[in-house]
C-alpha positions in Angstrom: -14.5 4.3 -18.6 -11.5 6.6 -18.2 -13.8 9.7 -17.6 -15.8 7.7 -15.0 -12.6 6.7 -13.2 -11.4 10.3 -13.3 -14.6 11.5 -11.7 -14.4 8.8 -9.0 -10.7 9.6 -8.4 -11.5 13.3 -8.0 -14.2 12.4 -5.5 -11.8 10.2 -3.6 -9.2 12.9 -3.4 -11.8 15.3 -2.1 -12.8 12.8 0.6 -9.2 12.3 1.6 -8.7 16.0 1.9 -11.7 16.4 4.1 -10.4 13.6 6.3 -7.0 15.3 6.9 -6.5 15.8 10.6 -5.8 19.4 11.7 -3.5 21.1 14.2 -3.0 19.3 17.5 -5.1 16.4 16.4 -2.3 15.2 14.0 0.2 15.2 16.9 -2.0 12.7 18.8 -2.1 10.2 15.9 0.3 7.5 14.9 1.1 8.4 11.3 1.4 5.4 9.0 3.9 5.8 6.2 4.0 2.4 4.5 1.5 -0.4 4.3 1.9 -4.1 3.3 -1.0 -6.4 2.5 -1.0 -10.2 2.2 -3.4 -13.1 2.1 -3.8 -14.6 5.5 -5.6 -17.6 7.0 -8.6 -15.5 8.0 -8.6 -13.2 5.0 -6.2 -10.3 4.7 -3.2 -9.4 6.9 -2.2 -5.7 6.9 1.2 -4.6 8.2 1.9 -0.9 8.8 5.0 1.1 9.7 4.7 4.4 11.5 6.8 7.4 10.5 9.2 9.2 12.8 9.1 12.9 13.5 12.5 14.6 13.0 11.9 16.8 16.0 11.4 13.9 18.4 13.4 10.9 19.4 11.1 8.3 17.9 11.5 4.8 16.6 9.2 3.4 13.9 6.6 0.9 15.1 5.3 -2.1 13.2 1.5 -2.6 13.6 -0.4 -5.6 12.2 -4.1 -6.3 11.8 -6.0 -9.1 10.3 -9.6 -9.4 9.0 -11.9 -11.1 6.7 -11.2 -8.4 4.1 -9.0 -5.3 3.7 -11.5 -3.0 5.3 -11.5 -5.1 8.5 -7.7 -5.5 8.5 -7.4 -1.7 8.2 -9.7 -1.2 11.2 -7.7 -3.8 13.2 -4.5 -1.8 12.5 -6.2 1.5 13.5 -7.5 0.0 16.7 -4.2 -1.7 17.7 -2.8 1.4 19.5 -4.1 3.7 22.1 -3.4 6.6 19.7 -5.3 6.0 16.5 -3.2 5.0 13.5 -3.8 7.4 10.6 -3.5 5.9 7.1 -3.6 9.1 5.1 0.2 9.6 5.3 1.0 6.3 3.7 3.0 6.9 0.5 3.8 3.2 -0.3 1.5 0.2 -0.6 3.2 -3.2 -0.8 1.2 -6.2 -2.0 2.3 -9.8 -1.5 2.2 -12.0 -4.5 -0.7 -14.1 -3.5 -3.0 -11.1 -2.7 -1.9 -9.4 -6.0 -2.7 -12.6 -7.9 -6.1 -13.2 -6.4 -7.6 -9.8 -5.2 -5.7 -7.1 -7.1 -8.6 -5.0 -8.4 -10.5 -5.3 -5.1 -7.5 -4.0 -3.3 -6.9 -1.0 -5.6 -10.6 -0.1 -5.7 -10.6 -0.2 -1.9 -7.9 2.4 -1.9 -10.0 4.5 -4.3 -13.0 4.3 -1.9 -11.3 4.6 1.4 -11.6 7.9 3.3 -7.9 8.2 4.2 -5.9 6.2 1.7 -4.6 8.1 -1.3 -4.4 7.3 -5.0 -1.0 8.9 -5.3 0.4 6.1 -3.0 3.2 4.2 -4.8 2.4 0.6 -5.6 4.9 -2.3 -5.2 4.7 -6.1 -5.6 6.7 -8.1 -3.1 8.1 -11.5 -4.0 6.8 -13.6 -1.1 5.3 -12.1 2.1 5.1 -8.3 2.0 4.5 -8.0 5.7 7.5 -9.9 6.7 9.7 -7.9 4.3 8.3 -4.6 5.5 8.8 -5.6 9.2 12.5 -6.4 8.6 13.0 -3.2 6.6 11.0 -0.9 9.0 13.9 1.2 10.4 15.2 2.1 6.9 11.7 2.6 5.5 10.6 5.1 8.2 13.5 7.4 7.3 13.0 7.5 3.5 12.0 10.7 1.8 8.5 10.3 0.4 8.0 10.0 -3.4 11.7 9.7 -4.3 11.5 6.3 -6.2 11.8 7.2 -9.9 10.4 3.8 -10.8 7.3 4.5 -8.9 3.8 3.9 -10.3 0.9 5.2 -8.2 -2.2 3.2 -7.3 -4.3 5.7 -9.3 -2.1 5.3 -12.4 -2.2 1.5 -12.2 -5.9 1.4 -11.6 -6.7 3.7 -14.5 -4.8 1.5 -16.9 -6.2 -1.7 -15.5 -9.7 -0.5 -15.9 -9.0 0.1 -19.5 -8.0 -3.5 -19.9 -4.3 -2.7 -20.2 -1.3 -4.4 -18.5 0.9 -2.4 -16.1 4.5 -3.0 -15.0 5.0 -2.3 -11.3 8.3 -2.2 -9.4 9.0 -5.5 -7.6 10.8 -6.0 -4.3 12.3 -9.1 -2.7 14.2 -9.8 0.5 18.0 -9.6 0.1 20.5 -11.8 1.9 19.8 -9.9 5.1 16.1 -10.2 4.7 15.7 -6.5 3.8 13.5 -5.5 0.9 15.4 -4.5 -2.2 14.5 -3.8 -5.9 13.9 -7.0 -7.8 12.9 -6.0 -11.3 9.3 -5.6 -12.4 6.0 -7.4 -11.9 3.4 -7.4 -14.6 -0.2 -6.7 -13.6 -3.3 -7.4 -15.7 -7.0 -6.7 -15.0 -7.3 -10.3 -13.6 -4.3 -9.8 -11.2 -0.6 -10.5 -11.0 0.7 -12.3 -14.1 3.5 -14.9 -14.2 6.1 -15.2 -16.9 4.3 -17.9 -18.8 1.1 -15.8 -19.0 3.2 -12.8 -20.3 4.9 -14.9 -23.0 1.6 -16.3 -24.2 0.1 -12.9 -25.0 
């Protein structure tokens, strides 16, 4: 199983590399740096924050899209601006508890198969609604240095272990007193989804 996953991962990285915009094209895109996915009334709600270019006076934007599944929610986000939202710069993926509990593997495998999303994206579980927390934290998030969280576990690392039937501890976030996302311990994931404390104690 691990070798099969490694082959699929290599293919995914190749597709992502081929999808990278070049030259002036990248200047015309809205570069997404953080994504948050939640269960919604119609399926999946995706919240995205754009990065800011240091050379320009920019403010981060918060984009949202909803669809029957994650693919349609991604498409809705990408079509929500006149300049296309490019997902290949996203270095963090935040999952709301409900989505992580019900559709964890489907979500991670979607990242594996998607043309732009990357397996080295860091994975987090948000206590409550991930989109609301990301929206409140957007200004601080947009200015963060990519890949600096020492607790980080990538989508690829988590997916590899879950496919082997293992459990994985993922950094958890929760709103603080001001509604901003802050570290909140760890969340335990299993092949069937987000586990609660009683499930963990019973194993």
